C-alpha positions in Angstrom: 31.9 -0.8 13.8 31.5 -2.8 17.1 29.4 -1.6 20.6 29.5 -2.4 23.7 25.9 -3.1 24.8 25.2 -4.8 28.2 28.6 -6.9 27.8 28.3 -7.6 24.6 30.1 -6.2 21.0 26.9 -5.6 18.5 27.3 -5.2 14.9 26.0 -1.4 14.5 26.0 0.1 11.4 23.0 0.2 9.2 20.6 0.5 12.0 17.3 -0.5 11.7 15.4 -0.1 14.6 13.1 -2.7 15.3 9.5 -1.5 15.6 9.7 -0.2 12.2 9.8 -4.2 10.9 7.0 -5.4 10.4 6.8 -9.8 10.4 4.9 -11.5 8.0 4.7 -15.6 8.0 7.6 -18.2 8.9 9.6 -19.2 6.3 13.1 -21.3 6.4 14.3 -21.8 10.8 18.0 -23.1 11.6 20.3 -23.7 14.7 21.5 -19.4 14.5 18.5 -18.6 13.2 14.2 -18.8 12.1 14.0 -16.6 8.4 10.5 -14.3 8.3 9.5 -12.8 5.5 8.0 -9.2 6.3 7.6 -5.6 5.2 10.1 -3.0 6.3 10.1 1.1 4.2 6.4 -1.0 1.9 9.1 -3.3 0.6 9.4 -7.1 1.0 11.8 -8.0 2.7 13.3 -10.7 4.5 14.5 -11.3 8.2 16.6 -13.1 10.2 16.1 -13.1 13.2 18.7 -14.9 15.2 17.5 -17.7 18.1 17.2 -16.3 21.9 19.2 -19.4 23.3 22.1 -17.9 20.9 21.7 -14.5 22.0 22.0 -15.8 25.7 25.0 -18.3 25.0 26.5 -15.6 24.1 27.8 -16.7 19.9 26.7 -14.0 18.4 30.8 -14.3 16.1 28.5 -15.8 12.9 25.9 -12.3 13.6 28.6 -9.9 13.5 30.5 -11.7 10.3 27.5 -11.9 9.0 26.3 -8.4 9.1 30.3 -7.3 8.2 31.1 -9.3 5.1 27.3 -8.9 3.9 27.3 -5.1 4.1 29.8 -4.5 2.0 29.5 -7.3 -1.1 26.8 -5.7 -3.6 26.5 -8.4 -6.8 23.4 -9.9 -8.7 23.6 -13.2 -7.6 24.2 -12.6 -4.0 21.6 -11.4 -1.1 21.1 -8.3 -0.8 21.9 -7.1 2.4 19.8 -3.5 3.6 20.3 -3.8 7.6 20.0 -4.8 11.3 18.5 -4.1 14.8 20.9 -4.7 17.1 19.1 -4.2 19.4 18.5 -7.3 22.6 17.6 -8.9 23.0 15.7 -8.3 19.1 18.9 -9.1 16.3 17.8 -9.1 13.0 19.6 -9.0 9.5 17.1 -7.9 7.2 17.7 -8.7 3.1 16.4 -9.1 0.3 13.1 -10.4 -0.2 13.4 -13.8 -2.4 10.5 -14.6 -3.2 11.4 -18.0 -5.9 12.7 -19.8 -2.7 15.4 -22.3 -2.1 16.9 -24.1 -4.3 17.0 -27.6 -2.5 13.0 -26.5 -3.1 12.9 -27.7 -6.3 15.4 -30.1 -6.6 13.6 -31.8 -4.2 10.7 -31.2 -5.8 11.6 -32.1 -9.4 14.3 -34.7 -8.1 16.9 -34.2 -11.2 16.8 -30.9 -13.0 17.8 -31.1 -16.9 22.1 -30.0 -17.9 20.0 -26.1 -19.6 18.7 -26.0 -15.8 21.6 -26.8 -14.0 24.0 -25.7 -16.4 22.3 -21.5 -16.1 21.9 -22.1 -11.9 25.9 -23.8 -11.0 26.9 -20.3 -13.5 25.0 -17.8 -11.8 26.6 -19.5 -8.7 30.2 -19.2 -9.9 29.4 -16.4 -11.0 28.9 -14.6 -7.0 31.4 -17.0 -5.6 34.0 -15.1 -8.4 33.0 -12.5 -7.3 33.2 -12.8 -3.1 37.1 -14.7 -3.7 37.7 -11.0 -5.5 37.0 -9.0 -2.5 39.8 -12.0 0.0 36.1 -14.0 1.0 35.1 -17.5 0.7 31.4 -18.4 1.5 31.9 -22.6 3.2 28.5 -23.3 2.5 27.7 -23.8 -0.4 24.7 -26.3 -0.8 21.0 -25.3 -1.4 19.7 -24.8 1.2 22.0 -21.8 1.2 20.9 -20.6 -2.6 18.0 -18.6 -3.4 16.1 -17.9 -6.5 14.7 -14.4 -7.2 11.1 -13.9 -8.4 12.4 -14.3 -12.2 14.5 -17.2 -11.5 17.8 -15.8 -10.7 20.2 -17.0 -8.4 21.1 -15.7 -4.9 23.6 -16.6 -3.0 22.6 -15.8 0.7 23.5 -17.3 4.7 26.8 -15.8 5.2 27.5 -16.9 8.7 30.3 -19.1 7.6 31.7 -17.3 5.8 35.2 -15.2 6.1 37.3 -12.6 4.3 40.4 -11.7 3.9 41.0 -14.5 2.3 43.6 -14.1 -1.0 45.0 -17.8 -1.3 43.1 -21.8 -2.5 44.2 -23.5 0.0 45.1 -21.7 3.3 44.2 -19.1 5.3 41.3 -19.8 7.2 42.2 -23.4 9.7 37.8 -23.8 11.3 36.1 -26.7 10.3 33.0 -24.9 9.0 29.9 -25.9 6.8 27.3 -28.9 6.1 29.6 -32.6 6.9 28.1 -33.7 2.9 29.4 -30.5 1.7 32.4 -30.1 2.9 34.7 -30.0 1.4 38.6 -33.0 2.0 40.4 -30.3 3.4 38.5 -29.4 5.4 37.1 -32.1 6.9 40.3 -33.2 7.2 42.1 -30.1 9.8 44.9 -29.3 6.8 43.7 -26.1 6.8 42.2 -23.8 3.6 41.5 -21.3 1.4 39.4 -20.6 -1.3 39.3 -23.4 -3.9 36.8 -25.2 -0.5 33.4 -23.3 -2.3 34.1 -24.9 -5.9 34.1 -28.2 -4.7 30.7 -26.9 -2.6 29.9 -25.6 -6.4 30.8 -29.5 -7.6 28.7 -30.6 -5.2 25.7 -28.7 -6.6 26.4 -29.7 -9.8 26.6 -33.1 -9.1 22.8 -33.5 -7.3 21.0 -30.8 -9.3 22.2 -33.5 -12.2 21.5 -37.3 -10.4 
């Protein structure tokens, strides 16, 4: 559900009042938002706050899309969406906190993983991707920075800003050029249209990095 507020359309389901959120420390920052560790209802959470310049430029499609996709997804290997604060200027997405951090951090530290470790992470990512495709969702941003680990070391796929729903074909249905260039599938770079097979390409890229 969306509603008009001050000439902008905001996602309005699972509304969390901003004054219920308590910030702790910054975890990471990207071009679209800043992720903090914080608390909500006595629970440690991750708070993804949309940058001010994104709001000012009215480039809110990723925010609306991420909320709409994540609210209907429930899977052990996907970060749990808890709700969103949608009243400007405090636009935030509240998510399950993954204390294990990014896979990228661990890969940078170890340089490469033993085969059995890479196999474990790849298998759990494959389960997440298979589930998404079964729901008609393509992820389109597979990279180690978007793969999180929980307190027990299990994979949690996060950051659904570039995901697209209602895609059921492996090779067609989407046309946008999006994602991180180093991980983009050839059909995305060549602008010929793509489907959910691009996620398997991205998984292959991550697996290659983990092993080499």
